[in-house]
Residue frames as qw, qx, qy, qz and C-alpha x, y, z in Angstrom:
[[0.000, 0.889, 0.458, 0.000, 0.00, 0.00, 0.00],
 [0.415, 0.541, -0.049, 0.730, 1.50, 3.39, -0.97],
 [0.332, -0.287, -0.463, 0.770, 2.51, 5.79, 1.78],
 [0.031, 0.863, 0.504, 0.023, -0.18, 8.37, 2.48],
 [0.347, 0.499, -0.005, 0.794, 0.81, 11.93, 1.55],
 [0.351, -0.558, -0.494, 0.567, 0.86, 14.70, 4.12],
 [0.094, 0.798, 0.189, 0.565, -0.19, 18.33, 4.38],
 [0.458, -0.246, -0.418, 0.745, 1.42, 20.77, 6.80],
 [0.086, -0.835, -0.338, -0.425, -0.60, 23.70, 8.10],
 [0.413, -0.061, -0.383, 0.824, 1.17, 26.45, 10.04],
 [0.209, -0.074, 0.127, -0.967, -1.08, 28.71, 12.08],
 [0.421, -0.319, -0.806, -0.267, -3.78, 26.34, 13.31],
 [0.165, -0.029, 0.541, -0.824, -6.52, 27.42, 15.67],
 [0.342, 0.378, 0.783, -0.356, -10.25, 27.16, 16.15],
 [0.425, 0.686, 0.103, -0.581, -11.05, 29.24, 13.05],
 [0.623, 0.660, -0.292, -0.299, -9.62, 29.25, 9.54],
 [0.111, 0.540, -0.834, 0.017, -6.60, 27.08, 10.30],
 [0.475, -0.027, 0.817, -0.327, -8.78, 24.44, 11.90],
 [0.730, 0.504, 0.239, -0.395, -11.13, 24.36, 8.92],
 [0.459, 0.677, -0.542, -0.193, -8.19, 24.05, 6.51],
 [0.138, -0.375, 0.904, -0.152, -6.81, 21.17, 8.59],
 [0.634, 0.191, 0.648, -0.375, -10.15, 19.33, 8.57],
 [0.685, 0.628, -0.065, -0.363, -10.49, 19.77, 4.81],
 [0.391, 0.629, -0.668, -0.072, -7.02, 18.47, 3.97],
 [0.330, -0.288, 0.853, -0.283, -7.30, 15.68, 6.56],
 [0.819, 0.285, 0.267, -0.421, -10.04, 14.12, 4.43],
 [0.803, 0.555, -0.216, -0.015, -7.33, 13.17, 1.94],
 [0.525, 0.521, -0.523, 0.423, -3.97, 13.41, 3.70],
 [0.645, -0.451, -0.404, 0.466, -2.25, 12.92, 7.01],
 [0.078, 0.885, 0.054, 0.456, -1.84, 16.39, 8.50],
 [0.578, -0.172, -0.373, 0.705, 0.76, 18.10, 10.65],
 [0.136, -0.902, -0.308, -0.270, -0.55, 21.10, 12.56],
 [0.540, 0.071, -0.278, 0.791, 1.88, 23.79, 13.71],
 [0.235, -0.862, -0.202, -0.402, 1.10, 26.45, 16.30],
 [0.141, 0.550, -0.532, 0.628, 2.91, 28.25, 19.11],
 [0.463, -0.264, 0.550, -0.643, 0.42, 27.09, 21.74],
 [0.047, 0.001, -0.994, -0.102, -0.47, 23.37, 22.00],
 [0.312, 0.423, 0.665, -0.531, -4.00, 24.27, 23.06],
 [0.388, 0.502, -0.230, -0.738, -4.51, 25.55, 19.51],
 [0.532, 0.305, -0.678, -0.406, -4.26, 22.05, 18.02],
 [0.137, -0.161, 0.933, -0.291, -4.77, 19.44, 20.75],
 [0.571, 0.315, 0.553, -0.519, -8.55, 19.17, 20.48],
 [0.605, 0.591, -0.244, -0.473, -8.37, 19.32, 16.68],
 [0.198, 0.414, -0.885, -0.081, -5.85, 16.47, 16.54],
 [0.305, 0.067, 0.880, -0.359, -8.21, 14.35, 18.66],
 [0.601, 0.487, 0.246, -0.585, -11.18, 15.29, 16.46],
 [0.502, 0.558, -0.537, -0.385, -9.39, 14.30, 13.25],
 [0.048, 0.241, -0.965, 0.086, -8.37, 10.97, 14.77],
 [0.423, 0.221, 0.726, -0.495, -11.91, 10.31, 15.96],
 [0.635, 0.577, 0.056, -0.511, -13.14, 10.90, 12.40],
 [0.929, 0.191, 0.284, 0.138, -10.73, 8.33, 10.99],
 [0.459, 0.840, -0.198, 0.208, -7.97, 10.72, 9.95],
 [0.820, -0.165, -0.162, 0.523, -4.34, 11.00, 10.96],
 [0.080, 0.902, -0.034, 0.423, -2.92, 14.13, 12.56],
 [0.665, -0.271, -0.340, 0.608, -0.11, 15.34, 14.76],
 [0.058, -0.980, -0.088, -0.168, 0.40, 18.71, 16.43],
 [0.725, 0.032, -0.175, 0.665, 3.79, 20.34, 16.93],
 [0.255, -0.894, -0.151, 0.336, 4.57, 23.35, 19.11],
 [0.633, 0.265, 0.267, 0.676, 6.28, 25.70, 16.63],
 [0.055, -0.829, -0.063, 0.552, 7.44, 29.31, 16.59],
 [0.721, 0.569, 0.293, 0.266, 7.64, 30.09, 12.87],
 [0.112, 0.972, -0.183, 0.095, 9.80, 33.16, 13.51],
 [0.472, -0.629, 0.613, 0.074, 12.53, 30.81, 14.73],
 [0.564, 0.494, -0.606, -0.266, 14.49, 28.96, 12.06],
 [0.051, 0.262, -0.933, 0.239, 15.47, 26.30, 14.59],
 [0.506, 0.152, 0.621, -0.579, 11.88, 25.76, 15.69],
 [0.727, 0.463, -0.106, -0.497, 10.65, 25.31, 12.10],
 [0.430, 0.455, -0.776, -0.077, 13.49, 22.90, 11.28],
 [0.179, -0.126, 0.888, -0.405, 12.65, 20.92, 14.41],
 [0.658, 0.277, 0.335, -0.614, 8.97, 20.79, 13.37],
 [0.722, 0.478, -0.358, -0.349, 9.80, 19.33, 9.97],
 [0.198, 0.372, -0.893, 0.157, 12.15, 16.85, 11.61],
 [0.407, 0.040, 0.742, -0.532, 9.28, 15.73, 13.85],
 [0.727, 0.404, 0.011, -0.554, 7.03, 15.43, 10.81],
 [0.526, 0.468, -0.694, -0.153, 9.57, 13.14, 9.12],
 [0.045, -0.200, 0.913, -0.352, 9.72, 10.96, 12.26],
 [0.540, 0.202, 0.541, -0.612, 5.93, 10.76, 12.48],
 [0.785, 0.526, 0.191, -0.266, 5.39, 10.06, 8.75],
 [0.408, -0.490, 0.622, 0.454, 8.61, 8.46, 7.49],
 [0.300, 0.022, 0.777, 0.553, 8.91, 8.52, 3.73],
 [0.274, 0.721, 0.622, -0.134, 5.56, 10.28, 3.22],
 [0.343, 0.329, 0.299, 0.828, 5.57, 12.81, 0.37],
 [0.003, 0.475, 0.343, -0.811, 4.54, 16.39, 1.13],
 [0.271, 0.562, 0.691, 0.365, 1.49, 17.23, -0.97],
 [0.024, -0.829, -0.252, -0.498, 0.64, 20.65, 0.44],
 [0.447, -0.230, -0.404, 0.764, 2.05, 23.27, 2.78],
 [0.085, -0.814, -0.397, -0.416, -0.20, 26.09, 3.99],
 [0.347, -0.015, -0.365, 0.864, 1.11, 29.18, 5.78],
 [0.262, -0.712, -0.523, -0.387, -1.87, 30.57, 7.68],
 [0.463, -0.334, -0.424, 0.703, -0.07, 32.51, 10.40],
 [0.013, 0.807, 0.368, 0.461, -1.93, 35.72, 11.24],
 [0.554, -0.621, -0.276, 0.481, 0.11, 37.14, 14.09],
 [0.435, -0.055, 0.096, 0.893, 1.76, 40.52, 14.34],
 [0.013, -0.735, -0.468, -0.490, -1.40, 42.60, 14.14],
 [0.333, -0.390, -0.343, 0.787, -0.64, 45.91, 15.85],
 [0.100, 0.773, 0.447, 0.438, -3.09, 48.80, 15.48],
 [0.420, -0.660, -0.185, 0.595, -1.40, 52.01, 16.66],
 [0.261, 0.958, -0.055, -0.104, -0.61, 55.48, 15.36],
 [0.802, 0.439, -0.220, 0.341, 2.72, 55.29, 13.54],
 [0.142, 0.690, -0.414, 0.576, 4.54, 57.65, 15.92],
 [0.650, -0.500, 0.386, -0.422, 3.55, 55.44, 18.84],
 [0.968, 0.152, -0.199, -0.011, 4.96, 52.25, 17.30],
 [0.507, -0.687, 0.507, 0.120, 7.94, 50.74, 19.07],
 [0.217, 0.510, -0.785, -0.276, 10.68, 48.79, 17.33],
 [0.246, -0.003, 0.954, -0.174, 9.14, 45.66, 18.84],
 [0.552, 0.512, 0.419, -0.507, 5.68, 46.55, 17.49],
 [0.483, 0.667, -0.340, -0.454, 7.04, 47.03, 14.00],
 [0.066, 0.389, -0.912, -0.112, 9.08, 43.83, 14.03],
 [0.506, 0.111, 0.767, -0.379, 6.02, 41.84, 15.13],
 [0.691, 0.565, 0.143, -0.428, 4.23, 42.31, 11.81],
 [0.431, 0.667, -0.572, -0.205, 7.31, 41.57, 9.74],
 [0.102, -0.372, 0.914, -0.126, 8.49, 38.55, 11.71],
 [0.599, 0.176, 0.683, -0.378, 5.13, 36.76, 11.87],
 [0.706, 0.617, 0.186, -0.294, 4.35, 37.26, 8.21],
 [0.534, 0.753, -0.378, -0.067, 7.55, 37.67, 6.21],
 [0.021, -0.574, 0.802, -0.164, 10.24, 36.03, 8.32],
 [0.641, -0.051, 0.691, -0.330, 7.98, 33.20, 9.39],
 [0.814, 0.512, 0.122, -0.245, 6.93, 32.52, 5.81],
 [0.360, 0.727, -0.584, -0.013, 10.59, 32.54, 4.76],
 [0.276, -0.395, 0.845, -0.232, 11.47, 29.91, 7.38],
 [0.737, 0.196, 0.546, -0.345, 8.44, 27.79, 6.53],
 [0.719, 0.646, -0.107, -0.232, 9.07, 27.96, 2.76],
 [0.206, 0.668, -0.715, 0.012, 12.73, 27.02, 3.06],
 [0.405, -0.201, 0.856, -0.249, 11.73, 23.92, 5.01],
 [0.707, 0.355, 0.499, -0.355, 8.77, 22.96, 2.81],
 [0.550, 0.698, -0.236, -0.393, 9.96, 23.63, -0.73],
 [0.069, 0.471, -0.867, -0.147, 12.70, 20.97, -0.92],
 [0.373, 0.114, 0.894, -0.221, 10.05, 18.41, 0.02],
 [0.571, 0.608, 0.280, -0.475, 7.45, 19.80, -2.38],
 [0.323, 0.662, -0.542, -0.405, 9.97, 19.59, -5.22],
 [0.078, -0.219, 0.972, 0.042, 10.16, 15.84, -4.61],
 [0.385, 0.330, 0.775, -0.377, 6.37, 15.48, -4.91],
 [0.303, 0.399, -0.282, -0.818, 5.69, 16.58, -8.48],
 [0.305, 0.042, -0.864, -0.398, 4.39, 13.13, -9.49],
 [0.183, 0.233, 0.800, -0.522, 1.49, 13.03, -7.01],
 [0.221, 0.607, 0.755, 0.111, -2.19, 13.11, -8.00],
 [0.070, 0.972, 0.220, 0.052, -2.31, 16.89, -7.51],
 [0.488, 0.603, -0.254, 0.578, 0.58, 19.33, -8.00],
 [0.543, -0.348, -0.469, 0.604, 2.50, 20.00, -4.78],
 [0.043, -0.817, -0.308, -0.485, 1.15, 23.22, -3.37],
 [0.388, -0.201, -0.398, 0.807, 2.39, 26.07, -1.19],
 [0.108, -0.765, -0.459, -0.438, -0.37, 28.47, -0.11],
 [0.256, -0.029, -0.386, 0.886, 0.02, 31.72, 1.83],
 [0.111, -0.778, -0.618, 0.033, -2.84, 33.45, 3.64],
 [0.231, 0.219, 0.004, 0.948, -2.87, 37.16, 2.94],
 [0.059, -0.647, -0.603, 0.463, -5.24, 39.91, 4.06],
 [0.217, 0.937, 0.266, 0.068, -6.70, 43.25, 3.07],
 [0.321, -0.866, 0.261, 0.282, -3.40, 44.63, 4.35],
 [0.701, -0.034, 0.528, 0.478, -1.56, 42.72, 1.61],
 [0.384, 0.563, 0.483, 0.550, -2.92, 45.26, -0.87],
 [0.087, -0.822, -0.165, -0.539, -3.68, 48.35, 1.18],
 [0.455, -0.032, -0.528, 0.716, -1.66, 49.96, 3.96],
 [0.282, -0.799, -0.426, -0.318, -4.41, 51.47, 6.05],
 [0.089, -0.701, 0.334, -0.624, -3.86, 54.12, 8.71],
 [0.599, -0.532, 0.447, -0.399, -2.69, 52.71, 12.06],
 [0.972, 0.015, 0.228, -0.050, -1.63, 49.43, 10.40],
 [0.291, 0.813, -0.496, -0.090, 1.96, 50.18, 9.33],
 [0.326, -0.444, 0.831, -0.071, 3.41, 47.13, 11.06],
 [0.692, 0.201, 0.673, -0.165, 0.85, 44.59, 9.86],
 [0.643, 0.737, 0.063, -0.201, 0.67, 45.98, 6.32],
 [0.111, 0.760, -0.629, -0.122, 4.46, 45.95, 5.96],
 [0.432, -0.236, 0.868, -0.060, 4.52, 42.28, 6.94],
 [0.681, 0.426, 0.568, -0.179, 1.65, 41.34, 4.63],
 [0.470, 0.822, -0.214, -0.240, 3.10, 43.31, 1.70],
 [0.052, -0.615, 0.782, 0.082, 6.38, 41.43, 2.21],
 [0.587, 0.033, 0.797, -0.139, 4.54, 38.10, 2.37],
 [0.681, 0.647, 0.255, -0.230, 2.83, 38.84, -0.94],
 [0.294, 0.812, -0.473, -0.173, 6.15, 39.78, -2.55],
 [0.313, -0.390, 0.866, -0.011, 7.71, 36.55, -1.28],
 [0.685, 0.286, 0.644, -0.187, 4.82, 34.52, -2.70],
 [0.590, 0.772, -0.038, -0.235, 5.20, 36.17, -6.12],
 [0.093, 0.721, -0.679, -0.103, 8.92, 35.50, -6.23],
 [0.439, -0.186, 0.874, -0.092, 8.49, 31.87, -5.19],
 [0.719, 0.482, 0.425, -0.267, 5.70, 31.34, -7.73],
 [0.507, 0.798, -0.263, -0.190, 7.93, 32.58, -10.53],
 [0.008, -0.610, 0.793, -0.004, 10.86, 30.45, -9.41],
 [0.312, -0.120, 0.927, -0.167, 9.13, 27.22, -8.46],
 [0.699, 0.420, 0.245, -0.524, 6.05, 27.22, -10.70],
 [0.596, 0.579, -0.484, -0.275, 8.13, 26.14, -13.72],
 [0.107, 0.345, -0.918, 0.166, 9.43, 23.29, -11.54],
 [0.469, -0.254, -0.802, -0.271, 5.92, 22.00, -10.93],
 [0.240, -0.357, -0.684, 0.589, 5.16, 23.51, -7.53],
 [0.088, -0.723, -0.465, -0.503, 1.96, 25.54, -7.31],
 [0.292, -0.212, -0.418, 0.834, 2.61, 28.63, -5.17],
 [0.120, -0.666, -0.533, -0.509, -0.50, 30.64, -4.39],
 [0.108, -0.035, -0.415, 0.903, -1.42, 33.70, -2.33],
 [0.181, -0.631, -0.721, -0.221, -4.97, 34.12, -0.99],
 [0.009, -0.238, 0.185, -0.953, -6.16, 37.61, -0.07],
 [0.240, -0.543, -0.792, 0.140, -8.73, 37.30, 2.70],
 [0.033, 0.247, 0.054, 0.967, -10.50, 40.63, 2.35],
 [0.547, -0.502, -0.252, -0.621, -12.99, 40.97, 5.18],
 [0.431, -0.431, 0.604, -0.513, -13.91, 39.78, 8.66],
 [0.433, 0.064, -0.890, -0.128, -13.81, 36.00, 9.13],
 [0.710, -0.428, -0.103, -0.549, -16.70, 34.40, 11.01],
 [0.586, 0.081, -0.726, 0.351, -14.86, 32.93, 14.00],
 [0.506, -0.598, -0.572, 0.242, -15.42, 32.92, 17.74],
 [0.374, -0.295, -0.148, 0.866, -13.42, 36.12, 18.26],
 [0.079, -0.021, -0.283, -0.956, -15.68, 38.02, 15.82],
 [0.099, -0.475, -0.873, -0.045, -19.03, 36.61, 16.98],
 [0.086, -0.697, -0.465, 0.540, -20.00, 39.95, 18.49],
 [0.087, -0.234, 0.338, 0.907, -19.28, 41.97, 15.33],
 [0.420, 0.587, 0.618, -0.312, -22.59, 43.20, 13.94],
 [0.094, -0.113, 0.538, 0.830, -23.30, 43.93, 10.26],
 [0.539, 0.226, 0.018, -0.811, -26.40, 44.88, 8.30],
 [0.774, 0.201, -0.482, -0.359, -26.37, 41.55, 6.44],
 [0.847, -0.413, 0.280, -0.184, -26.41, 38.25, 8.38],
 [0.921, 0.078, 0.222, 0.310, -23.83, 36.70, 6.03],
 [0.238, 0.955, -0.147, 0.094, -21.42, 39.62, 5.84],
 [0.386, -0.696, 0.603, 0.053, -18.47, 37.67, 7.24],
 [0.500, 0.445, -0.712, -0.211, -16.24, 35.16, 5.45],
 [0.947, -0.230, 0.067, -0.216, -16.97, 31.53, 6.24],
 [0.243, -0.645, 0.718, 0.098, -13.76, 29.76, 7.32],
 [0.726, 0.112, 0.679, 0.002, -15.18, 26.54, 5.87],
 [0.631, 0.752, 0.187, -0.018, -15.52, 28.21, 2.47],
 [0.031, 0.865, -0.492, -0.090, -11.98, 29.55, 2.72],
 [0.533, -0.325, 0.779, 0.059, -10.82, 25.96, 3.30],
 [0.738, 0.460, 0.495, -0.015, -12.81, 24.81, 0.25],
 [0.404, 0.903, -0.129, -0.067, -11.08, 27.51, -1.81],
 [0.219, -0.701, 0.674, 0.085, -7.65, 26.34, -0.62],
 [0.678, 0.014, 0.734, 0.047, -8.51, 22.78, -1.63],
 [0.630, 0.738, 0.232, -0.066, -9.60, 24.11, -5.03],
 [0.142, 0.885, -0.432, -0.100, -6.20, 25.79, -5.43],
 [0.452, -0.451, 0.768, 0.048, -4.43, 22.59, -4.45],
 [0.679, 0.220, 0.700, 0.028, -6.31, 20.45, -6.96],
 [0.464, 0.805, -0.087, -0.359, -5.78, 22.74, -9.95],
 [0.903, 0.194, 0.207, 0.323, -3.84, 21.04, -12.76],
 [0.511, -0.366, 0.210, 0.749, -0.52, 22.42, -13.94],
 [0.280, 0.411, 0.533, 0.684, -2.21, 23.84, -17.03],
 [0.192, -0.748, -0.308, -0.556, -4.27, 26.30, -14.94],
 [0.499, -0.258, -0.501, 0.659, -2.38, 27.48, -11.86],
 [0.145, -0.905, -0.218, -0.337, -3.96, 30.41, -10.02],
 [0.471, 0.210, -0.446, 0.731, -1.34, 32.47, -8.25],
 [0.043, 0.010, 0.431, -0.901, -3.57, 34.96, -6.46],
 [0.278, -0.518, -0.755, -0.290, -7.14, 34.48, -5.28],
 [0.086, -0.166, 0.352, -0.917, -9.06, 37.19, -3.46],
 [0.327, -0.445, -0.831, -0.060, -11.96, 36.18, -1.24],
 [0.084, -0.020, 0.326, -0.941, -14.51, 38.54, 0.28],
 [0.250, 0.492, 0.769, -0.324, -18.18, 38.55, 1.30],
 [0.287, 0.564, 0.588, 0.504, -20.58, 39.85, -1.34],
 [0.131, -0.942, -0.296, -0.082, -21.30, 42.99, 0.71],
 [0.612, -0.495, 0.056, 0.613, -17.67, 43.89, 1.37],
 [0.302, 0.945, -0.037, -0.117, -16.48, 47.20, -0.09],
 [0.749, -0.251, 0.347, 0.506, -13.22, 47.03, -2.03]]
């Protein structure tokens, strides 16, 4: 029996990351990376109870050593398993402050979570993805962007700088690794996601927030695209969102 492929999701919690993990766990073994084990422990148990295979690894993506250790643990848990998909869904580093009140630490937070973390994650994942070009679906590297990837709003200098850098990294990697068979994609999540933290946000329309389940479906769609029709950038927003 062939070895089951794996998907690695960095930035797993109760919202979007969890939905992405559940979606990909229907087909693959999944490795869930997060700084806090409470972010993935219940999800790992849920996937196992539904007949899937999952592990969780405490990982700080801003640390090169931590990311390398995570991928070493993945190899131990799934020896010889090809990497089918790697999803960078880290959303940290959001600092909303007037620019003149930003500290050096505030500014670094947006850059390190988004750009530096994505750099570390990509350097670990891409060598494995390059070995997986003969799988059923093209090996895929997906980055989660935001409104801030396209627009540096007032009070969001730190977060926007990080998200702009993440988008630039994704474009460069797509141009370098696309011709080698790796599908690199950047998803702009333009709006409020319907998660526990945003339950109290009120809008005129009852469905004015992005469904994390639908985001996960869109990521699966990107992953299953054939090499003849790669989408590099996909923007997702509710129908009532202004843009």
